[in-house]
C-alpha positions, 0 to 999 in steps of 0.5 A: 500500499503506498500513500501518495501525498498532495501537493499544498499551498500554504496562504496568508490571509488576512480579515477584517474580522476573524469570528468570520475566519472561522469559515475558511476552514471549509477551503482548507486546514487551518494551520495559525490564527493571529488575533493580534494581527488579524490573519490566518495562514491556512493550507489549501490543495494545490491542484486547486489552488487558483479556484480556491484563491479567487473564492476566498478573496471574495467573501466580505470578511478578507482584506487581502491573499498572500501566498507562501513563497516557501516552494520557490526559496533554495533549500540548499545551504552551503557551508561558506568556510570550508576547513574544519572546526578545532 
């Protein structure tokens, strides 16, 4: 039995009303809610990303939607000093 891991995309959704923001759970998995800064970070399905983002932007309590650039960032780190440390 093999397990297929679905591609997912992280979104930061800036909201006007935190109580209404709970309804974002229908569109993806809510990872974090900031009460002070009024944003919700959630993961959505990468296959339906454009469609889901358009649906989220149309909600009355949403100020703006930002994509996470984590996939585009390089995770390969090189040492600056190649000599061994003592």
